[in-house]
Z-matrix of the N, CA and C atoms (Angstrom, degrees):
N
C 1 1.456
C 2 1.519 1 109.67
N 3 1.313 2 116.50 1 137.28
C 4 1.466 3 119.20 2 -179.78
C 5 1.521 4 111.75 3 -69.57
N 6 1.315 5 113.94 4 142.68
C 7 1.461 6 120.33 5 176.28
C 8 1.520 7 108.82 6 -95.55
N 9 1.331 8 115.97 7 142.42
C 10 1.463 9 118.99 8 174.41
C 11 1.517 10 108.40 9 -118.86
N 12 1.317 11 114.39 10 145.09
C 13 1.462 12 121.94 11 -179.09
C 14 1.523 13 109.27 12 -73.56
N 15 1.342 14 115.50 13 124.69
C 16 1.469 15 121.47 14 178.85
C 17 1.526 16 110.05 15 -100.19
N 18 1.342 17 116.15 16 -41.36
C 19 1.459 18 120.70 17 -177.05
C 20 1.521 19 108.76 18 -154.41
N 21 1.311 20 115.46 19 152.31
C 22 1.466 21 121.72 20 177.96
C 23 1.519 22 108.21 21 -132.18
N 24 1.345 23 116.21 22 129.72
C 25 1.460 24 121.13 23 176.28
C 26 1.519 25 108.66 24 -115.80
N 27 1.318 26 117.27 25 130.42
C 28 1.456 27 122.00 26 173.65
C 29 1.525 28 107.28 27 -91.50
N 30 1.328 29 115.77 28 115.97
C 31 1.463 30 121.11 29 -179.19
C 32 1.512 31 112.31 30 -88.61
N 33 1.340 32 115.36 31 -31.60
C 34 1.464 33 120.15 32 -176.39
C 35 1.523 34 108.59 33 -155.23
N 36 1.318 35 116.58 34 135.91
C 37 1.459 36 122.64 35 175.22
C 38 1.518 37 107.60 36 -124.60
N 39 1.329 38 116.97 37 108.79
C 40 1.448 39 121.97 38 178.85
C 41 1.516 40 111.34 39 -108.08
N 42 1.336 41 115.79 40 -172.06
C 43 1.468 42 120.76 41 178.72
C 44 1.524 43 111.45 42 -71.12
N 45 1.337 44 116.86 43 -34.90
C 46 1.458 45 121.33 44 -172.73
C 47 1.526 46 114.79 45 -109.92
N 48 1.325 47 118.15 46 -16.83
C 49 1.463 48 119.65 47 -177.10
C 50 1.513 49 111.25 48 -156.67
N 51 1.338 50 114.44 49 166.92
C 52 1.456 51 121.72 50 178.18
C 53 1.530 52 107.23 51 -133.31
N 54 1.324 53 117.13 52 135.03
C 55 1.454 54 122.33 53 176.81
C 56 1.525 55 108.70 54 -102.32
N 57 1.344 56 115.89 55 127.52
C 58 1.458 57 120.93 56 -176.55
C 59 1.525 58 110.80 57 -130.90
N 60 1.333 59 115.95 58 151.12
C 61 1.465 60 123.10 59 167.06
C 62 1.521 61 106.47 60 -107.04
N 63 1.337 62 117.04 61 124.39
C 64 1.456 63 121.97 62 176.72
C 65 1.521 64 108.17 63 -105.59
N 66 1.321 65 116.52 64 118.43
C 67 1.454 66 122.31 65 176.79
C 68 1.530 67 107.06 66 -92.12
N 69 1.339 68 114.81 67 117.76
C 70 1.459 69 121.10 68 -173.25
C 71 1.528 70 109.66 69 -117.80
N 72 1.346 71 114.39 70 157.72
C 73 1.459 72 119.69 71 177.76
C 74 1.519 73 108.67 72 -142.52
N 75 1.356 74 116.00 73 140.02
C 76 1.461 75 118.86 74 176.49
C 77 1.528 76 109.61 75 -95.22
N 78 1.331 77 117.96 76 -178.16
C 79 1.478 78 122.53 77 -176.30
C 80 1.522 79 112.79 78 -63.44
N 81 1.329 80 117.86 79 -24.64
C 82 1.469 81 122.01 80 179.39
C 83 1.519 82 112.71 81 -86.52
N 84 1.335 83 117.43 82 -2.07
C 85 1.454 84 120.87 83 -179.93
C 86 1.523 85 113.70 84 89.67
N 87 1.335 86 117.04 85 3.95
C 88 1.467 87 120.33 86 177.32
C 89 1.512 88 108.58 87 -72.42
N 90 1.329 89 114.72 88 130.13
C 91 1.465 90 119.82 89 -178.25
C 92 1.517 91 110.91 90 -105.01
N 93 1.314 92 114.52 91 143.18
C 94 1.462 93 121.81 92 174.21
C 95 1.523 94 107.93 93 -136.44
N 96 1.323 95 115.41 94 157.08
C 97 1.461 96 120.77 95 177.84
C 98 1.527 97 107.31 96 -119.60
N 99 1.315 98 116.32 97 131.04
C 100 1.466 99 122.83 98 177.57
C 101 1.515 100 109.00 99 -111.47
N 102 1.336 101 116.32 100 135.01
C 103 1.463 102 122.21 101 173.81
C 104 1.519 103 107.08 102 -94.11
N 105 1.321 104 117.06 103 122.84
C 106 1.458 105 122.35 104 -173.74
C 107 1.525 106 109.75 105 -124.57
N 108 1.319 107 115.56 106 134.19
C 109 1.457 108 121.93 107 170.88
C 110 1.530 109 106.62 108 -105.95
N 111 1.327 110 116.66 109 113.10
C 112 1.463 111 122.63 110 -177.97
C 113 1.525 112 108.24 111 -92.18
N 114 1.329 113 115.41 112 123.55
C 115 1.471 114 122.29 113 -175.46
C 116 1.521 115 108.60 114 -130.19
N 117 1.344 116 118.85 115 142.23
C 118 1.466 117 120.62 116 -175.95
C 119 1.529 118 115.18 117 -73.37
N 120 1.335 119 118.08 118 -7.40
C 121 1.466 120 120.56 119 -178.53
C 122 1.513 121 110.84 120 106.37
N 123 1.328 122 115.07 121 167.90
C 124 1.461 123 120.53 122 -175.84
C 125 1.522 124 109.83 123 -153.10
N 126 1.311 125 114.25 124 171.23
C 127 1.467 126 121.56 125 177.61
C 128 1.522 127 109.06 126 -125.86
N 129 1.326 128 115.13 127 153.45
C 130 1.458 129 123.03 128 171.06
C 131 1.517 130 106.24 129 -132.44
N 132 1.340 131 115.84 130 139.54
C 133 1.458 132 120.72 131 -173.19
C 134 1.520 133 110.09 132 -123.23
N 135 1.328 134 116.12 133 131.50
C 136 1.462 135 123.84 134 174.72
C 137 1.530 136 107.06 135 -103.17
N 138 1.357 137 117.62 136 92.94
C 139 1.469 138 120.58 137 -173.49
C 140 1.536 139 111.83 138 -89.38
N 141 1.336 140 115.78 139 126.16
C 142 1.465 141 122.24 140 -179.38
C 143 1.526 142 110.67 141 -100.06
N 144 1.333 143 115.56 142 118.30
C 145 1.463 144 121.55 143 172.98
C 146 1.528 145 108.08 144 -78.65
N 147 1.338 146 115.90 145 -43.11
C 148 1.469 147 124.69 146 172.56
C 149 1.532 148 105.55 147 -136.51
N 150 1.324 149 119.76 148 174.36
C 151 1.467 150 119.58 149 178.14
C 152 1.536 151 113.66 150 -59.46
N 153 1.322 152 117.31 151 -20.94
C 154 1.466 153 120.67 152 -177.30
C 155 1.527 154 113.77 153 -118.04
N 156 1.328 155 117.98 154 7.72
C 157 1.467 156 121.64 155 -178.39
C 158 1.518 157 109.45 156 -132.66
N 159 1.342 158 115.10 157 133.27
C 160 1.464 159 120.92 158 -178.45
C 161 1.526 160 110.28 159 -123.13
N 162 1.315 161 115.29 160 170.62
C 163 1.455 162 121.46 161 172.31
C 164 1.522 163 108.81 162 -104.34
N 165 1.312 164 115.82 163 124.64
C 166 1.453 165 123.13 164 168.60
C 167 1.517 166 106.90 165 -110.55
N 168 1.314 167 116.54 166 164.97
C 169 1.459 168 120.19 167 174.82
C 170 1.528 169 108.94 168 -126.90
N 171 1.307 170 114.64 169 148.39
C 172 1.467 171 121.85 170 170.47
C 173 1.520 172 104.69 171 -102.25
N 174 1.322 173 116.54 172 113.25
C 175 1.455 174 122.84 173 -165.81
C 176 1.525 175 110.21 174 -123.21
N 177 1.308 176 116.97 175 126.32
C 178 1.463 177 120.42 176 177.27
C 179 1.514 178 108.84 177 -76.52
N 180 1.334 179 115.17 178 121.98
C 181 1.463 180 122.07 179 179.90
C 182 1.521 181 108.95 180 -109.84
N 183 1.326 182 114.92 181 103.94
C 184 1.456 183 120.98 182 -176.54
C 185 1.529 184 111.65 183 -63.81
N 186 1.333 185 117.68 184 -31.33
C 187 1.468 186 120.83 185 -177.65
C 188 1.523 187 112.78 186 -61.07
N 189 1.330 188 117.19 187 -30.43
C 190 1.470 189 120.15 188 179.87
C 191 1.522 190 112.15 189 -114.62
N 192 1.325 191 117.03 190 -0.79
C 193 1.456 192 120.94 191 176.00
C 194 1.514 193 114.74 192 68.35
N 195 1.320 194 117.37 193 33.38
C 196 1.466 195 119.68 194 177.46
C 197 1.527 196 111.09 195 -155.39
N 198 1.325 197 114.62 196 169.47
C 199 1.458 198 121.97 197 175.08
C 200 1.523 199 108.59 198 -88.93
N 201 1.324 200 116.33 199 140.36
C 202 1.455 201 122.07 200 174.41
C 203 1.519 202 109.13 201 -122.16
N 204 1.318 203 115.27 202 148.56
C 205 1.460 204 121.15 203 171.81
C 206 1.521 205 106.21 204 -93.04
N 207 1.334 206 115.64 205 123.72
C 208 1.458 207 121.35 206 -171.38
C 209 1.526 208 110.41 207 -141.90
N 210 1.312 209 114.69 208 169.22
C 211 1.451 210 121.36 209 162.45
C 212 1.523 211 107.25 210 -83.49
N 213 1.327 212 118.21 211 152.38
C 214 1.467 213 119.95 212 175.64
C 215 1.536 214 109.61 213 -58.11
N 216 1.318 215 116.00 214 144.40
C 217 1.462 216 120.44 215 -177.14
C 218 1.521 217 109.29 216 -162.93
N 219 1.324 218 115.20 217 167.80
C 220 1.449 219 119.18 218 175.80
C 221 1.510 220 111.99 219 178.55
N 222 1.312 221 115.27 220 167.44
C 223 1.455 222 121.96 221 -176.27
C 224 1.515 223 113.57 222 -79.19
N 225 1.323 224 114.27 223 153.86
C 226 1.464 225 121.44 224 174.08
C 227 1.524 226 109.46 225 -78.40
N 228 1.308 227 115.84 226 139.31
C 229 1.462 228 120.46 227 170.14
C 230 1.528 229 107.21 228 -79.30
N 231 1.319 230 117.39 229 160.32
C 232 1.466 231 121.05 230 -178.78
C 233 1.532 232 110.51 231 -55.69
N 234 1.338 233 116.18 232 123.50
C 235 1.459 234 122.21 233 177.72
C 236 1.524 235 115.04 234 75.90
N 237 1.333 236 118.32 235 3.48
C 238 1.465 237 121.36 236 -176.09
C 239 1.529 238 111.16 237 -77.56
N 240 1.311 239 116.49 238 137.28
C 241 1.457 240 122.38 239 175.14
C 242 1.527 241 108.44 240 -71.19
N 243 1.330 242 118.65 241 134.36
C 244 1.469 243 120.24 242 -178.27
C 245 1.530 244 114.29 243 -54.67
N 246 1.316 245 119.73 244 -36.39
C 247 1.466 246 120.25 245 -179.05
C 248 1.529 247 110.66 246 -66.56
N 249 1.330 248 117.11 247 -35.12
C 250 1.468 249 120.11 248 176.54
C 251 1.526 250 110.58 249 -68.52
N 252 1.340 251 116.42 250 -39.95
C 253 1.465 252 120.26 251 177.73
C 254 1.535 253 110.44 252 -63.39
N 255 1.327 254 116.92 253 -39.11
C 256 1.468 255 120.60 254 179.39
C 257 1.526 256 110.73 255 -61.74
N 258 1.318 257 116.96 256 -45.46
C 259 1.460 258 120.33 257 177.81
C 260 1.520 259 112.16 258 -63.27
N 261 1.317 260 116.47 259 -42.48
C 262 1.471 261 121.75 260 179.92
C 263 1.523 262 111.04 261 -64.33
N 264 1.317 263 117.64 262 -47.93
C 265 1.463 264 120.98 263 -178.26
C 266 1.530 265 112.04 264 -65.86
N 267 1.327 266 117.33 265 -36.36
C 268 1.460 267 120.47 266 177.79
C 269 1.528 268 110.54 267 -60.34
N 270 1.316 269 116.92 268 -46.45
C 271 1.466 270 121.58 269 177.87
C 272 1.528 271 110.29 270 -63.48
N 273 1.322 272 116.77 271 -49.23
C 274 1.465 273 120.67 272 -176.91
C 275 1.519 274 112.11 273 -57.02
N 276 1.334 275 116.81 274 -47.52
C 277 1.458 276 120.25 275 -170.63
C 278 1.522 277 114.49 276 -89.82
N 279 1.327 278 118.43 277 -26.22
C 280 1.474 279 119.81 278 -175.33
C 281 1.518 280 114.22 279 -116.82
N 282 1.324 281 118.10 280 -21.96
C 283 1.461 282 120.14 281 -173.99
C 284 1.521 283 112.36 282 78.50
N 285 1.336 284 117.21 283 22.41
C 286 1.468 285 121.66 284 176.20
C 287 1.514 286 109.36 285 -123.75
N 288 1.335 287 114.70 286 142.51
C 289 1.450 288 122.24 287 175.59
C 290 1.529 289 107.58 288 -108.10
N 291 1.318 290 116.70 289 138.81
C 292 1.464 291 121.51 290 -179.62
C 293 1.520 292 110.58 291 -89.60
N 294 1.321 293 115.67 292 134.96
C 295 1.459 294 120.51 293 171.50
C 296 1.521 295 110.83 294 -77.20
N 297 1.339 296 115.00 295 -25.81
C 298 1.468 297 120.21 296 -178.21
C 299 1.526 298 109.42 297 -150.78
N 300 1.324 299 115.85 298 133.66
C 301 1.460 300 122.52 299 174.98
C 302 1.523 301 108.81 300 -117.22
N 303 1.323 302 116.52 301 135.05
C 304 1.461 303 121.85 302 177.78
C 305 1.526 304 108.64 303 -120.67
N 306 1.313 305 116.25 304 124.55
C 307 1.473 306 119.85 305 177.72
C 308 1.520 307 108.65 306 -73.88
N 309 1.329 308 115.87 307 125.63
C 310 1.455 309 121.17 308 -178.21
C 311 1.524 310 111.84 309 -94.56
N 312 1.324 311 116.84 310 -52.98
C 313 1.462 312 120.41 311 -175.36
C 314 1.523 313 109.14 312 -167.45
N 315 1.321 314 115.08 313 169.18
C 316 1.463 315 122.78 314 174.16
C 317 1.527 316 106.57 315 -126.29
N 318 1.332 317 116.39 316 146.61
C 319 1.460 318 119.31 317 176.66
C 320 1.527 319 109.50 318 -156.46
N 321 1.320 320 115.42 319 157.74
C 322 1.461 321 121.62 320 176.47
C 323 1.522 322 108.16 321 -93.91
N 324 1.323 323 116.37 322 133.68
C 325 1.461 324 120.55 323 -173.20
C 326 1.522 325 113.50 324 -77.60
N 327 1.315 326 118.47 325 -37.28
C 328 1.473 327 121.81 326 -178.71
C 329 1.530 328 108.61 327 -160.38
N 330 1.349 329 117.25 328 70.67
C 331 1.466 330 120.81 329 -168.97
C 332 1.522 331 115.92 330 -67.99
N 333 1.317 332 118.53 331 -6.93
C 334 1.455 333 119.72 332 176.03
C 335 1.512 334 112.62 333 -69.38
N 336 1.333 335 117.46 334 -28.21
C 337 1.465 336 120.88 335 -177.77
C 338 1.527 337 113.55 336 -136.29
N 339 1.331 338 117.62 337 -12.63
C 340 1.461 339 121.89 338 -169.53
C 341 1.521 340 110.34 339 -128.16
N 342 1.335 341 117.84 340 132.26
C 343 1.470 342 121.50 341 -179.81
C 344 1.531 343 112.95 342 -85.35
N 345 1.329 344 118.77 343 -1.00
C 346 1.465 345 122.20 344 -175.05
C 347 1.531 346 112.32 345 -57.58
N 348 1.331 347 115.46 346 124.33
C 349 1.461 348 122.55 347 172.39
C 350 1.513 349 107.13 348 -105.13
N 351 1.324 350 116.16 349 129.93
C 352 1.462 351 122.59 350 -178.18
C 353 1.533 352 108.41 351 -103.53
N 354 1.316 353 115.51 352 132.60
C 355 1.466 354 122.55 353 178.07
C 356 1.531 355 107.22 354 -110.35
N 357 1.335 356 116.88 355 119.15
C 358 1.465 357 121.40 356 -177.27
C 359 1.524 358 110.14 357 -100.80
N 360 1.338 359 114.57 358 134.32
C 361 1.465 360 122.16 359 -179.84
C 362 1.521 361 109.91 360 -129.29
N 363 1.328 362 116.06 361 149.16
C 364 1.462 363 121.75 362 165.90
C 365 1.526 364 106.06 363 -100.56
N 366 1.334 365 116.55 364 141.96
C 367 1.466 366 122.02 365 -179.79
C 368 1.522 367 108.80 366 -118.57
N 369 1.324 368 116.26 367 130.74
C 370 1.468 369 122.48 368 -177.30
C 371 1.534 370 110.15 369 -126.87
N 372 1.328 371 114.72 370 168.37
C 373 1.472 372 121.93 371 177.01
C 374 1.531 373 110.50 372 54.62
N 375 1.333 374 115.59 373 52.37
C 376 1.455 375 121.47 374 -177.06
C 377 1.517 376 111.61 375 -73.03
N 378 1.309 377 115.60 376 142.18
C 379 1.461 378 120.80 377 172.36
C 380 1.517 379 108.39 378 -136.77
N 381 1.331 380 116.25 379 140.39
C 382 1.470 381 119.45 380 -176.71
C 383 1.524 382 112.05 381 -66.87
N 384 1.325 383 114.49 382 147.23
C 385 1.453 384 122.90 383 176.03
C 386 1.532 385 106.71 384 -150.15
N 387 1.303 386 117.78 385 -173.47
C 388 1.468 387 120.52 386 179.69
C 389 1.519 388 110.92 387 -77.56
N 390 1.311 389 115.86 388 128.78
C 391 1.460 390 122.59 389 176.55
C 392 1.526 391 108.45 390 -74.42
N 393 1.326 392 117.44 391 143.76
C 394 1.461 393 121.82 392 -175.04
C 395 1.528 394 110.90 393 -130.71
N 396 1.337 395 116.51 394 59.65
C 397 1.460 396 120.25 395 179.80
C 398 1.524 397 111.26 396 -61.29
N 399 1.325 398 115.50 397 145.95
C 400 1.459 399 119.84 398 172.60
C 401 1.519 400 107.88 399 -75.59
N 402 1.331 401 116.59 400 159.76
C 403 1.464 402 121.72 401 -175.09
C 404 1.525 403 113.75 402 -56.76
N 405 1.316 404 117.81 403 -32.83
C 406 1.467 405 120.48 404 -176.12
C 407 1.530 406 113.75 405 -95.58
N 408 1.332 407 118.64 406 7.96
C 409 1.467 408 121.29 407 -177.77
C 410 1.528 409 111.04 408 -94.71
N 411 1.320 410 115.47 409 135.73
C 412 1.458 411 123.55 410 173.24
C 413 1.522 412 107.01 411 -122.42
N 414 1.334 413 116.23 412 96.23
C 415 1.461 414 121.69 413 -172.30
C 416 1.518 415 110.43 414 -129.05
N 417 1.329 416 115.45 415 131.48
C 418 1.469 417 123.12 416 173.87
C 419 1.531 418 107.43 417 -113.49
N 420 1.325 419 117.59 418 128.77
C 421 1.463 420 122.58 419 179.67
C 422 1.532 421 108.97 420 -84.51
N 423 1.321 422 115.95 421 134.92
C 424 1.464 423 122.44 422 -177.66
C 425 1.534 424 109.84 423 -125.80
N 426 1.326 425 117.64 424 108.87
C 427 1.451 426 120.61 425 173.35
C 428 1.527 427 107.17 426 -75.43
N 429 1.334 428 116.94 427 122.79
C 430 1.456 429 121.71 428 -168.25
C 431 1.527 430 110.95 429 -136.08
N 432 1.339 431 118.42 430 131.94
C 433 1.467 432 119.00 431 171.23
C 434 1.537 433 109.74 432 -59.31
N 435 1.312 434 116.93 433 139.20
C 436 1.459 435 121.59 434 -178.85
C 437 1.530 436 110.94 435 -56.98
N 438 1.319 437 116.90 436 -42.01
C 439 1.470 438 120.44 437 179.53
C 440 1.529 439 111.13 438 -61.27
N 441 1.324 440 117.16 439 -35.63
C 442 1.463 441 120.79 440 177.89
C 443 1.531 442 110.85 441 -69.24
N 444 1.326 443 117.34 442 -35.56
C 445 1.463 444 120.43 443 178.14
C 446 1.529 445 110.19 444 -62.82
N 447 1.327 446 116.98 445 -41.29
C 448 1.468 447 119.59 446 177.04
C 449 1.525 448 110.58 447 -63.23
N 450 1.326 449 116.96 448 -40.30
C 451 1.465 450 121.04 449 178.12
C 452 1.534 451 110.50 450 -64.95
N 453 1.321 452 116.60 451 -35.26
C 454 1.462 453 120.90 452 179.10
C 455 1.535 454 111.17 453 -65.06
N 456 1.329 455 116.96 454 -31.03
C 457 1.472 456 119.90 455 174.05
C 458 1.521 457 108.76 456 -67.11
N 459 1.325 458 115.89 457 -49.64
C 460 1.461 459 120.34 458 -178.57
C 461 1.528 460 111.70 459 -60.69
N 462 1.326 461 117.12 460 -37.80
C 463 1.472 462 121.92 461 -179.11
C 464 1.531 463 112.99 462 -83.05
N 465 1.321 464 117.51 463 4.11
C 466 1.468 465 124.11 464 179.13
C 467 1.526 466 113.55 465 66.34
N 468 1.316 467 117.23 466 21.02
C 469 1.467 468 120.19 467 173.74
C 470 1.521 469 110.39 468 -78.44
N 471 1.321 470 116.48 469 -30.90
C 472 1.467 471 121.43 470 173.61
C 473 1.522 472 106.37 471 -101.13
N 474 1.343 473 115.85 472 117.94
C 475 1.458 474 121.72 473 -177.86
C 476 1.530 475 112.60 474 -121.14
N 477 1.301 476 116.84 475 2.40
C 478 1.457 477 122.72 476 -178.62
C 479 1.526 478 109.70 477 -81.66
N 480 1.336 479 116.41 478 122.99
C 481 1.454 480 121.42 479 -174.67
C 482 1.515 481 115.18 480 -60.30
N 483 1.328 482 117.87 481 -44.08
C 484 1.467 483 119.88 482 -178.34
C 485 1.519 484 111.19 483 -65.64
N 486 1.337 485 116.24 484 -33.96
C 487 1.463 486 121.05 485 178.61
C 488 1.522 487 110.21 486 -69.72
N 489 1.318 488 116.89 487 -46.06
C 490 1.465 489 121.14 488 178.85
C 491 1.527 490 110.18 489 -60.85
N 492 1.328 491 116.92 490 -48.65
C 493 1.467 492 120.87 491 -178.70
C 494 1.524 493 111.53 492 -60.25
N 495 1.322 494 117.04 493 -45.09
C 496 1.463 495 120.39 494 -176.87
C 497 1.528 496 111.62 495 -68.32
N 498 1.327 497 117.28 496 -45.37
C 499 1.471 498 120.33 497 179.45
C 500 1.527 499 111.49 498 -62.49
N 501 1.324 500 117.28 499 -46.52
C 502 1.460 501 119.66 500 -177.13
C 503 1.530 502 111.47 501 -70.48
N 504 1.326 503 118.29 502 -36.68
C 505 1.463 504 120.46 503 175.96
C 506 1.524 505 110.24 504 -65.65
N 507 1.338 506 116.91 505 -40.61
C 508 1.464 507 119.38 506 177.81
C 509 1.532 508 110.04 507 -59.97
N 510 1.329 509 116.57 508 -47.70
C 511 1.471 510 120.88 509 -178.71
C 512 1.527 511 110.98 510 -61.00
N 513 1.309 512 116.88 511 -40.79
C 514 1.462 513 120.73 512 -174.53
C 515 1.525 514 113.21 513 -80.35
N 516 1.324 515 118.46 514 -38.45
C 517 1.454 516 120.78 515 -169.32
C 518 1.528 517 116.46 516 -115.23
N 519 1.332 518 118.41 517 -21.16
C 520 1.463 519 119.50 518 -170.39
C 521 1.516 520 114.62 519 -119.88
N 522 1.317 521 118.10 520 -23.12
C 523 1.463 522 120.16 521 -175.48
C 524 1.519 523 110.32 522 -68.67
N 525 1.312 524 114.82 523 130.25
C 526 1.459 525 120.76 524 177.77
C 527 1.523 526 109.14 525 -86.77
N 528 1.343 527 117.85 526 135.05
C 529 1.471 528 118.18 527 178.27
C 530 1.529 529 110.40 528 -67.04
N 531 1.339 530 114.89 529 145.72
C 532 1.464 531 119.44 530 176.96
C 533 1.523 532 110.13 531 -72.41
N 534 1.310 533 115.55 532 136.77
C 535 1.455 534 120.96 533 178.60
C 536 1.521 535 107.37 534 -102.64
N 537 1.331 536 116.36 535 121.24
C 538 1.473 537 120.58 536 178.41
C 539 1.521 538 108.36 537 -77.98
N 540 1.346 539 116.66 538 136.23
C 541 1.475 540 119.67 539 179.10
C 542 1.504 541 110.72 540 -94.77
């Protein structure tokens, strides 16, 4: 039976997210409460240095108290177009500007509790520029063969969901086979 929203309570409004309680009711009058984290969305970028080499980052994640190996990524600003956010985040985190961005796919990161929609892009024709890390970011750029990145997933060195999803989707759906001359 479909649930309809009866009431919404905002518990917290921060700079990057909002925590809400949604009071729902079904056709029989049964009520349930859902805890929702409202997020403006984010981007993840698969940057190609060469057709077989990408940029990964080693990123300190305070929420889990460890460093993760990830693709560059970041949140959307209010009203920002995802392609603009992808270009901005690539520069901020890696110090490279893309000559061309290709939208690969969109996906929800954890739709049971979080409204965040992730927009995945591939970045090509990279050229170095000034890196613009935020004050609280600790990021190391890692030039990595694409084949090694796939192995890093298998070896559990890459544990970040958006990175795993984007790399594996790229391999399965977007990678062009090499043509031998």
